[in-house]
N, C-alpha and C positions, 0 to 999 in steps of 0.2 A: 504494500500500500504506500502511496506517495504521501509525504508529509512536508510541512513547512519547516524550513530551517532559517532562522533569523541570524544573520552574521553582522557583526559590527566592524567599523573601520577605525584604525589608528588608536586602539586602546588595548590595554594588556589583557582584557577579557577574563573577568573573574568567573564567569560561567563559560563553559566550553562552547555553547552554541548561541549565546546572546552577549552582545557587547555594543558599545557605541563610543563615539568620540564626542567630547564636550569642549566647547570653546565659549568662554564667557566674556562679554564686553558690557560696558555700562550703558544702560538705556538712559541714565541720568548723566549727561555729558560732563558735569562739574567734577566728577570723581576720577582719579587716576588709578587707584588701587583699592582692592577690596580687602577687608580684614577677614571676612569669611565668604566663600562662594555659596551660591544657592545650592540646596541639596534636596533631593527627593526624600520623602519621609523614610527614615531608617537606612538611608544610604544608597549607593550605586547598585549593589546586588539586588535590592528590592525593586529598583527601577528596571533592571534587566528582567526580573521575574514578572513585573507588571506588564511590560511590553510583550514578553513572550506569551503570557496568558491571554492578552487582549487583542493582539495583532493576528489577523487572519490573512491568508493568501487570497487575493481577490479572484472570484470565480470567473469574471470576465477576462482576466489575464490568462487563467488556465485554458479557458475556451479558445482563446486566440493563439495559444501555443507560446505564450510569453513565459519563460521559465525563470527569469530573474529580473530584478530591477533595483533601483536605488532612489531614495528620497532624502534630500538634505533639508531639514526644517530649521527655522529660526522662530523662537518665541521669547516673550519677556516673562520672567518671574517677577511679579509685582511685589511691592513692599509688604503686602499682606500674604504673600506666598501663592496667590492665584496666578493662573496662566493666562496671558493675553497676547494679542498681536501675533498670532500664529501665521507664519509665511512659509511658502515653499521657495527655497533658494535654488534648488535643482530637483528635477524629477525625470526619470527615464520614461514614465508613462502616467497619464492622468489618473488611471485606476489605482495606482500605488499611492498617489498624493492623497486621494480621498480617504483611503484606509489609514494612512499615517496620521492625517489630521483628526480623524475620528478617535484614534487612540489617544492622541495628545489631549484632546478635549475631555477625555474621561479621567485624566490624572487628578489625584487629590491635590490639595494645597501643598506647596513645598515649604521648606525652611528658607526664608529669603536671604539674599546676600546682605552683608553688614559692612558698614563703613563708619568708623568713629562711634561705634555703639548704636548706630541707627540703621534700621532696615532701608535698603535701596533697591530700586528696580534694576534688574540685570538681564541683558539679552543672552540667551542660551542657544547653542547650535547643536543639533542632534541628527547625524546621518543614520538612516536605517536601510539596511540591505535586505531585499526579499529574494529568496531562492526557493524554488519548488523542485523537489526530487521525487 
């Protein structure tokens, strides 16, 4: 039976089949460095598990014989930890974009980035690779 394998880019991969790359930049341009980066509740491993459990391989891609794809998402982790301003930076196919956005919208609130003891909005980049085997 075929199954979805989710592979990440450019990260050491705490889980063997789920990983991602993260890049943070300030949404609030006044800041140059963060004291703490935003974090998914309970850390990166929980983020990987969340994505793995919630991400599905789009049926329309299967039907068209598309066996892999990649989506690079950007979103802002707001001062209250909520996710906003979800954008597609790159996508190999629109059907993958829809699925990746759907999963990002389901995320719980994150621990926000901190600067000088105050929460700040931070842009986060997350590439997701889809592979169907």
